C-alpha positions as CSV (number, residue, x, y, z in Angstrom):
1,M,95.7,36.4,104.6
2,S,92.9,38.9,105.8
3,Y,91.0,41.1,104.3
4,T,92.4,43.7,105.9
5,E,95.7,42.5,105.4
6,V,95.2,42.5,101.6
7,R,94.1,46.0,101.3
8,A,96.0,48.1,104.2
9,P,99.3,48.7,101.2
10,K,96.1,50.0,98.9
11,A,95.5,52.1,101.6
12,T,98.7,53.5,101.9
13,A,99.3,53.9,98.5
14,T,95.7,56.5,98.8
15,N,97.0,58.4,101.8
16,V,100.5,59.2,100.1
17,N,98.4,60.3,96.2
18,A,96.4,62.3,98.9
19,D,99.3,64.2,100.7
20,H,101.7,64.2,97.3
21,V,97.8,66.6,96.2
22,R,97.3,68.6,99.1
23,G,101.4,69.6,99.3
24,L,101.2,69.8,94.8
25,R,98.0,72.5,95.5
26,W,99.6,74.3,98.7
27,W,102.1,75.3,96.7
28,K,100.5,76.5,93.9
29,E,98.4,78.8,96.6
30,I,100.8,79.8,98.9
31,G,103.9,78.0,98.7
32,W,105.3,80.6,95.6
33,R,103.8,82.8,97.6
34,H,106.5,82.5,100.0
35,V,109.5,81.6,97.8
36,V,108.8,85.3,95.6
37,G,108.5,87.2,99.8
38,V,112.1,85.5,100.4
39,V,113.2,86.7,97.5
40,M,111.8,90.3,97.5
41,I,113.4,90.6,101.7
42,I,117.3,89.6,100.2
43,I,116.7,91.9,97.3
44,C,115.1,94.7,100.0
45,V,118.5,93.9,102.7
46,V,121.4,93.1,100.2
47,P,121.4,97.0,99.8
48,L,121.9,97.8,103.5
49,L,123.5,95.0,105.0
50,Y,125.7,96.6,101.7
51,V,126.3,100.4,102.7
52,L,126.9,99.2,106.9
53,S,129.4,97.0,105.8
54,A,130.9,99.8,103.3
55,S,130.8,102.2,106.4
56,L,132.0,99.9,108.5
57,V,135.3,99.9,106.8
58,P,137.6,103.2,107.2
59,G,139.0,104.5,104.0
60,G,137.5,101.6,102.4
61,T,136.3,102.2,98.5
62,L,133.4,100.8,96.7
63,T,134.6,98.5,95.0
64,G,137.2,97.4,98.1
65,S,133.6,96.2,100.7
66,N,132.3,93.8,98.3
67,Q,132.9,91.8,102.1
68,L,130.2,92.4,104.0
69,F,131.3,92.8,107.3
70,R,135.1,92.1,106.8
71,S,136.0,94.5,109.6
72,F,135.1,96.5,112.1
73,D,135.9,100.0,113.1
74,L,133.2,103.4,113.6
75,S,136.3,105.8,112.6
76,N,134.0,106.7,109.9
77,Y,130.9,107.3,112.3
78,T,133.3,109.6,113.9
79,N,134.4,111.6,111.2
80,L,131.1,113.0,110.1
81,G,131.4,116.3,112.6
82,D,134.7,116.9,110.4
83,R,133.2,117.0,107.2
84,G,130.0,118.9,108.8
85,F,127.3,115.8,108.7
86,W,125.5,117.5,112.0
87,S,124.9,120.2,110.3
88,W,123.8,119.1,107.0
89,A,121.6,117.0,109.8
90,R,120.5,119.7,111.5
91,N,119.5,122.2,108.6
92,S,117.7,119.1,107.5
93,L,115.0,117.9,110.5
94,I,114.6,121.2,110.7
95,V,113.3,121.8,106.7
96,C,111.2,118.5,106.8
97,T,110.2,119.1,110.5
98,V,108.2,122.5,109.8
99,T,107.2,121.6,106.4
100,A,105.7,118.2,107.6
101,I,103.6,120.1,110.0
102,G,102.8,123.4,107.4
103,T,101.7,120.3,104.8
104,V,100.0,119.0,107.7
105,L,98.3,122.4,108.9
106,M,97.9,123.8,106.2
107,G,96.3,120.8,104.0
108,A,93.7,119.4,106.7
109,A,92.3,123.4,106.9
110,A,92.3,123.3,102.8
111,A,90.7,119.2,102.5
112,Y,88.0,120.7,105.4
113,A,87.0,123.6,103.6
114,F,86.5,121.8,100.1
115,S,84.2,119.6,102.2
116,R,82.0,120.7,104.5
117,F,81.2,124.5,103.0
118,R,80.0,124.9,99.3
119,F,80.9,128.3,97.7
120,R,81.8,130.1,94.6
121,G,84.7,128.7,92.5
122,R,84.9,125.1,94.8
123,R,84.9,123.2,91.9
124,G,86.5,125.4,90.0
125,T,89.9,125.3,92.7
126,L,89.2,121.2,93.1
127,T,90.3,121.1,89.1
128,G,92.8,123.1,89.1
129,L,94.8,121.8,92.2
130,L,94.7,118.6,90.1
131,L,95.5,119.4,87.6
132,A,98.6,121.0,89.3
133,Q,99.5,118.1,89.7
134,M,99.5,116.5,86.8
135,F,103.1,118.1,86.4
136,P,105.6,117.2,88.6
137,Q,107.5,120.7,90.6
138,T,110.3,119.4,89.3
139,L,109.9,121.6,85.8
140,A,109.9,124.3,87.9
141,F,113.3,124.4,88.5
142,V,113.8,127.5,85.9
143,A,111.0,129.7,88.0
144,I,111.3,128.4,91.5
145,F,115.0,130.0,90.9
146,L,114.2,132.9,89.3
147,L,110.7,133.1,91.4
148,L,113.8,133.3,94.7
149,L,116.1,135.3,92.5
150,T,113.8,137.9,93.0
151,I,112.3,137.9,96.3
152,G,116.0,137.9,97.8
153,E,115.8,141.1,96.4
154,V,113.4,142.5,98.4
155,F,113.4,139.6,101.6
156,P,116.8,137.7,102.2
157,A,115.1,135.3,104.3
158,L,112.9,134.0,102.0
159,G,116.1,134.2,98.6
160,L,118.0,132.2,97.4
161,N,120.5,130.6,100.5
162,S,117.5,130.4,102.9
163,L,116.4,128.2,104.9
164,L,112.4,129.6,105.1
165,G,112.3,129.7,101.4
166,L,113.3,126.3,101.3
167,I,110.7,125.3,103.6
168,C,108.2,127.8,101.4
169,V,108.7,126.0,97.6
170,Y,108.7,122.8,100.1
171,L,104.7,123.7,100.9
172,G,103.7,125.1,97.8
173,G,104.7,121.7,96.0
174,A,102.7,119.6,98.4
175,L,100.0,120.8,99.3
176,G,97.5,120.5,96.0
177,V,97.6,116.6,96.6
178,N,97.9,116.7,100.0
179,T,94.2,118.8,99.8
180,F,93.3,116.0,97.9
181,L,93.8,113.0,99.9
182,M,93.2,114.5,103.0
183,Y,89.4,115.2,101.1
184,G,88.0,112.3,100.3
185,F,88.8,111.3,104.0
186,F,87.0,114.6,105.6
187,N,83.8,113.3,102.9
188,T,83.9,109.8,104.6
189,V,83.4,111.7,108.2
190,P,79.4,111.7,109.0
191,R,78.2,115.6,108.7
192,E,75.7,114.6,111.4
193,L,78.5,115.5,113.6
194,D,79.5,118.7,112.6
195,E,75.3,119.3,113.2
196,A,74.6,117.9,116.9
197,A,78.6,120.1,117.2
198,K,76.4,123.4,116.0
199,I,73.3,122.9,117.8
200,D,75.5,122.9,120.7
201,G,77.1,126.3,120.0
202,A,80.3,125.1,119.2
203,T,81.8,127.4,116.2
204,H,83.8,126.2,113.3
205,A,86.9,126.1,114.7
206,Q,86.7,124.6,117.4
207,I,84.1,121.9,115.8
208,F,88.2,121.9,113.6
209,W,90.5,121.7,115.9
210,T,88.7,119.4,118.6
211,I,86.3,116.6,116.6
212,I,87.4,116.4,113.3
213,L,91.1,115.9,113.1
214,R,90.9,113.8,115.9
215,L,88.9,112.1,113.6
216,V,91.0,112.0,110.8
217,T,93.7,111.2,112.9
218,P,95.9,107.7,110.4
219,I,95.5,110.7,107.7
220,L,97.4,112.8,109.1
221,A,99.8,110.6,109.9
222,V,100.2,109.7,106.8
223,V,100.6,113.0,105.6
224,G,103.4,113.9,107.8
225,L,105.3,110.9,107.0
226,L,105.0,111.1,103.3
227,S,105.7,115.0,103.3
228,F,108.6,114.6,105.8
229,V,110.5,111.2,104.1
230,S,110.1,113.6,100.7
231,S,111.4,116.6,102.1
232,F,115.2,114.6,103.6
233,G,115.5,112.6,100.2
234,D,114.9,115.7,98.2
235,F,118.2,116.6,96.4
236,L,117.1,118.2,93.4
237,I,115.0,121.1,94.3
238,A,117.1,121.8,98.1
239,K,120.7,121.4,95.4
240,V,118.7,124.8,93.1
241,V,117.6,126.8,96.6
242,I,120.9,126.1,98.7
243,Q,123.8,126.4,97.6
244,R,126.2,128.0,101.0
245,P,128.1,124.9,102.5
246,E,127.3,125.7,105.7
247,Q,122.7,125.3,104.8
248,Y,123.2,122.4,103.1
249,T,120.1,119.5,104.0
250,V,122.2,116.0,104.0
251,A,120.9,114.7,100.1
252,V,123.1,118.4,99.2
253,G,125.6,117.2,101.3
254,L,126.3,113.7,101.1
255,Y,126.6,114.5,97.4
256,S,129.1,117.3,97.9
257,L,131.3,114.4,99.5
258,A,130.4,112.2,96.8
259,A,130.8,114.8,93.6
260,D,134.3,112.9,92.4
261,E,133.8,109.3,92.6
262,R,137.4,109.2,92.2
263,T,139.1,110.2,95.7
264,A,135.6,110.6,96.9
265,P,135.5,108.7,101.0
266,W,132.7,106.0,100.1
267,G,133.1,105.2,104.2
268,L,131.9,108.3,105.5
269,F,129.2,108.4,102.5
270,A,128.2,105.4,104.0
271,A,128.7,106.4,107.6
272,G,126.0,109.6,106.5
273,A,123.8,107.2,104.9
274,V,123.1,104.8,107.4
275,V,123.1,107.8,110.5
276,A,120.6,109.4,107.9
277,A,117.8,106.9,107.4
278,I,117.7,106.9,111.4
279,P,115.2,109.9,112.0
280,V,112.7,108.4,109.1
281,I,113.2,104.2,110.8
282,L,112.1,106.2,114.1
283,L,109.5,108.2,112.5
284,F,107.9,105.4,111.0
285,M,107.8,103.2,113.9
286,F,106.3,105.9,116.3
287,L,103.1,106.6,113.8
288,Q,102.6,103.2,112.7
289,R,100.2,102.6,115.4
290,Y,98.0,105.7,113.6
291,I,99.3,104.4,109.8
292,V,98.2,100.5,110.1
293,G,94.5,101.7,112.8
294,G,92.8,103.4,110.1
295,L,90.2,105.1,110.4
296,T,89.1,102.2,113.1
297,S,91.5,104.6,115.5
298,G,89.4,107.4,115.1
299,S,85.8,104.9,114.9
300,V,82.6,106.8,116.8
301,K,81.1,104.8,119.2
302,G,77.9,105.7,120.4
């Protein structure tokens, strides 16, 4: 028996041992993350599949929709118009689009002023905005209701049962936190750019619209997306302000469908929830390149 023949079994055992150690190390460092990821995906996807399956069951109930995709019927989607869903969707899109655009413009203007100008009361105003955001807007239900009720007696377009009034409430509630979010981002833009533009004869408005906003596009996209999603899914404030069925938003309208859980058309409710998720998904996909890009999308080359 040669020396090579004697040593071969030991070498094989050593290789198996090394592979076993590498496998354990992979599970300790990386493998468990895959397990957690798969579990979280299941937790997130199963409720979505359940709602989608329930929307395809005509006249279905919550307990009768436990078997996923046991039928495929689009009658719930075709019947949404009979309940006024498309009117609710139109109202929600109007409110959320105007709110998102207004939030971005107002927050950007305020953040630019706090970041670039030095004026009396600047620090106190920033502190006041921070303190105001410590209290959620839901604590002001009674004040919002009474305020809009009083304003409606003078300007009905800004009172209760007014989409414009609801937009103003959303804008006021989102201004503080978004101003702080943009303020920190604006501070990362070098002031030398402003000084160079001023030397070339640019005004503050030209600097703001043509230079600064292009460099802070990622944060504008994030603020716009968050504002749209939060106002689109809001129920409490919209329920307080809007009380007429023809002016309901999607959240309030879907709640009216499921107000009585014993006779609620859960198939219609699920179909409305599926359709209501489409605008948010499309908006996120459209803005994803700005959100992921971060500051690199507005980097300065030179």
